[in-house]
N, C-alpha and C positions, 0 to 999 in steps of 0.2 A: 540790370541787363536781363534779357529774356533767354530762356533756354528752350531747346526742342528735344522731343523724344524720337525724332525721325532717325531711322536707322539706314545705313548704306544698303543699296539695292532695292529696298522696299519703300523707304521714305524719300530717297533721292538717288540719282544715278548719273551716269554720263552717256552721251550719245554723240554720234558723228555729226559734224556740221552739215546742215542740209545742202544737197546739190541744187544748183540753180541752172535750169535748162541743160541738164545732163553734164554739168561741170564735173571735173575729176575731184576726188576727195581732197579736202583741205583742212588744215588745223588752224584754229584761231588761238592766238597766244598773247601773252604779255612777256616782257623781257626785262632783264636787269643788266646793267653795265658796270664794269669795274673801271674806276678812274684812279690814277695815282697822282701824287703831288711831288714825287721825286723820282729820279731815274737812276737808282742805285742798283747794284747787282742783287742785293737782297730783295728789293721790290720786284725786280724782273723775275727772280726765282719764285717768289710767292705767286705772282700773276700767272706765270707759266704752270705752276703746280695746280692752281685753281682751275685751269683748263683741262686737266687730266681726268681720265675716267676714275682714277683712284679717289680724287677729291669729290667728284660728282657722286660717286657711290656712297661716300660717307654722308654727304648732305641728303641724298635720296633716302637712305635708310632711316633718317630722322623724321621724314614726312614733311609735307608742305613744299616740296621742291621737285621739279621735273627737269630733265635735261634732254637735249637732242643728241647727246653723245651716244653713238651707236655701240660703243664699247662697254657701256654700263649694262650689267646683267639685270633684266627686269625683276628678277627674284629679290633684289635688294629693297624694292619698294615695300612699305609696311602693310599695304592692303590692296584689295582688288581694284578699287577705284583709282588709286594713285598709279598702280601698275598699268591700268587701261589708258589713262591719260598720257603717261610717260611713253608707253609703247606707240601710241598714236603720234606723238610728237617726234619720236626718233625715226619712225617709219614714213613720216610725211614727205611727199614729193612737193607739195605746195603748202606754205604756211603764211599767215598774215597776222600782223599785230592787231590787237583789238582797238576799238575806237578810242578808249581813254589814253592809250599810248601814243595816239596820233594827234591829240588835241591839246590845246593850252591847259595848264594845270587848273586854271580857274573853272574850266568846264569838266575836264576828265579826271583830275587827280586831287581834288581838295575835298576832304571829308565834310559832309553837311551842305554841299552846294553843287550846282550844275548837274552833270550827268549822274554823279554819285548819288545825290539826294533824289533826283527824279526817278532813277531806277529803283531805289529803295521804296519810294512812294508807290511805284507801279506794282511792286511785289505785295505791298500792303493792300492795294486796291486794283487788282488786275482787270477789272471791268472798265476802267477809265482809259482805254487805249488812246482815244482822240485827245483827251486832256493831257496825258503824259507826253504824247507826240508834240503837242503845241508848246508845252513847257520846255521840252528838249530843244526844239527849234529856237525858242526865245532865249534860252540860256546859252545855246551855241552862238547865236548872233552876238550876244553881249560879250562872251568870252573871246570871240574872234574879232571883235571890234567892228562888226558890220551893222 
């Protein structure tokens, strides 16, 4: 595996999703879903607890998790970048799921193929915009069966 010496704020940062034709601010996000396989009082209690600000605060403090729960104090997030993204999510009036959440897994959610690989290749070779766009279109057509 490779490692980076990039540091937060100087080597990488967050920024607002760009406005298109003066559109209002929007947050691009990914999401997780809780699915249960039984409907017992214990399962209902667990799922209800997971939706609380208490549970979200515990997750948020560990890093790698953001919530739209407005009752989670931003100070629980472990760093400035996590705090900035979580605050943007909680304060968003408009949010949209990212492309990979809206596409078949073969295109958007499988390691080493489709959008996942194409975007990694783009990061490695950012000058090849047209080539990556062509591969994205071809991989999308294949995944969507068109």
